[in-house]
N, C-alpha and C positions, 0 to 999 in steps of 0.2 A: 235489641229496640233502643232507640234512643238517639238521641244528636250528642256527641261524645267530645267535650271540647279540651284541645289539649293546655296539658296546664295548669287548670283548673286547680287542685290539690295541694302545688304549689304558692300557688296564689293565696285562698286561701288561709295555710301555716304559715306566710310571711307575713298577709294584714294581719293577723289573731298575737305572731311574735309581735307587730308595731306598738298591740296595743286595743284594737280594732274589736267593736265589744260581737259577741256571737250574731247577738240578735242583728248587728248591722247587717251581717254577709245572710242572714235567714232569709231579712228583707229584699233584697235583689234577687236570693234566689225565689221567691216569693211570687215573685215579678215577674219572673222569666213561668214560671208555676200557672201563673194568673194568664196570659196569653195565651200560651199552650192550651188551658182549657176550655177557653176561647175560640181558640183557631179548632180546637179536635171536636167541637160541639155538632157544627155541619155534619161532619163527616158520621156520623153517627145513625145506623137507620132509626128511622121511625119510623113509627106504625102508632105511639101514642101520645109520644116525644116526653115518656117520661123517663127514657134510659138516658135519653142526651141528657135530662138537666140535671140529673146525676154528678155529671162529670165537672168537677172542682181540683182545685189546686190545692197539694203539700206542702210548707214549708220545711227546709231543711239544711245548714249552713251549706253544706258540699252538692247539692242536687236538688233541683226541684220534679216535682213528680206529679202527673196526675191520676186521679183514683174517681172511675168509675162504677155504680151501680151501689146502691145503698134501699137496706129493706126488702120489702120486693121485689122490686128490680133485683139485686145481686145473685139472684139464679141464675137470672138470662145474662147477666154483663160476659161475662168470662166469652160462651159460646159466640155471642152475637159481638162481640169486638175479634177474638180467637180466630172464630170454626170450630167446629169437631167432626171431622169428617169421617167419624164413624155415622152421623147421625144427618149426613150430607147436609152441615150447615156451612155453608161457605163463611172465610172472615171478611169483616167490613174491610179492612185492610187500613181500621182510624186511626191505628198506634204510626202504621209506615207513612200514612199522609199526612199524618201532623209530625212529622219526625222531618219528612221534607223541606216544609214550610218552613220550621221551628232550625233547623239549621244555620240560616241565615238571620234572623228573627234573630236568636239566643245571646248572641255573641255581644250585638249589638244593645242587647240590656244586657247585659255583664259589663259588656265595657264602661257604659254612662252610668251604671250602677255605683260600680269599684271607684271610679273616678271621681265620683260625691261624695264615699267616705275616705278616699285619700285629701280633698281639699277640705273635708270637715277633721282629719285626721290633723291638718297640717304635712299630708306624704307624697305632697305634690309637688 
């Protein structure tokens, strides 16, 4: 599951070789993860809203990850998000629906972020 961006690894490595700080790359991926977390929240089923409120972005230089569940809600997170057929719990399809939206948004955010990095470092 997830949105795959072709050439992401090569661009990341090329920027690192050109002297771009890893923190700059993490910031761009953090922007993608933040947007994905905002997109995912409405797709998470709400009884009390506690589980949806735990959707949060994580930063890494080569991937954007959204984590759901924390504390008391972490035990419920996986069955609600992914389903549990043995217990007759259907998946909310929150991840798939978020991926559908982010397929177009993620490349745009990445292109803008990389362009800004390249401009700052005199690579454009």
